C-alpha positions, 0 to 999 in steps of 0.5 A, a space after each residue: 391736473 390736466 385741463 378738461 376742455 369741451 369743444 363743439 360746433 354750434 349754430 347761432 341759436 345753440 344747436 349742436 346736432 339734429 335729431 334722427 341720426 343715421 349713417 348717411 346723416 351723422 348730424 341728423 336733421 340739420 342741413 349738411 355742412 350747417 355747423 362745420 363749413 368753417 372746418 372744411 371750406 376755409 380751414 386755413 382761416 381756423 388753423 390754430 383752432 383746428 390744431 387745438 382740437 386735435 392736440 389733446 392727449 386723450 378724448 372722451 366722446 359719446 356713442 352717437 358721436 362714434 357711430 350710428 349703431 344702437 344697442 348691442 354691437 352687431 356690426 364692425 363699425 370703426 367710426 365715421 373718420 375712415 382708417 386714420 381718424 384725426 385724434 391720434 390719441 386714445 379716445 374713450 367712448 361712452 357706451 352701455 355695451 362692452 366692446 373690445 378696443 379698436 386700434 386705428 392708423 395714426 395712433 388713435 385707439 378707441 376704448 369703450 367705457 361702460 361705467 359712466 362719465 367719471 370713469 371715462 374721464 379718469 381713464 382719459 386722465 391716465 392716458 393723457 400725460 400732461 396734455 389736455 383732455 377734450 370732451 369731443 361730443 356729442 351734444 348729450 355727452 358735453 351736456 352731461 360733463 358740464 352738468 357734473 362740473 367736470 369741464 374747465 374750459 369750453 371751446 365753441 365754434 359758432 356758425 352764422 346759422 339759425 337752425 331752430 330745431 335740434 339738440 343743444 349742448 347748453 340746454 338746461 344749464 342755467 347754473 353754469 357760469 362762464 368767463 370769456 377768455 377769447 373770441 375770434 371771428 372768421 368768415 364762417 364761424 366765430 371761435 369763442 373760448 370760455 372758462 367754466 367758473 361754476 356748475 350746479 345741479 343744472 
């Protein structure tokens, strides 16, 4: 069965996003660039990790990661990433509100799943072939998949910042056991990969 990999950029104190997301502030109240400077300012240092992130056969993400629209789909929102998102594969978006699939340039198609995290993962497995599946975020979505024991590996990009307040993907997961596979420091992050050994009720 294809490996399921959770991936997220977090601060040194475990924050993966801020509260109060808006269209102008996709990551909410956290300072702009605090979590992703490594990706945009020094991508050459992290080319292998960036390639890993965009190499999956299918992705799952939460609705907040897809966009700031809440409730019914009352506007033509097509994601944060412009006409050619970086995924180039099927992306399954968790939502409570039905939405037709959206085909984008470069092979990305957003599909909207209303029947829960396991149904989204099943659809991602069907779409991925023999390639990996990435739980791409956001914070709540990764937390739910870890809590449910559905993640095989965790790939974190830890920035040297302390944010204090915010949303933490590992919040309340004291029953999750991790085995470190690798760690590689670069100037603006430390790339760490873990095997998820055990999950309980959290």
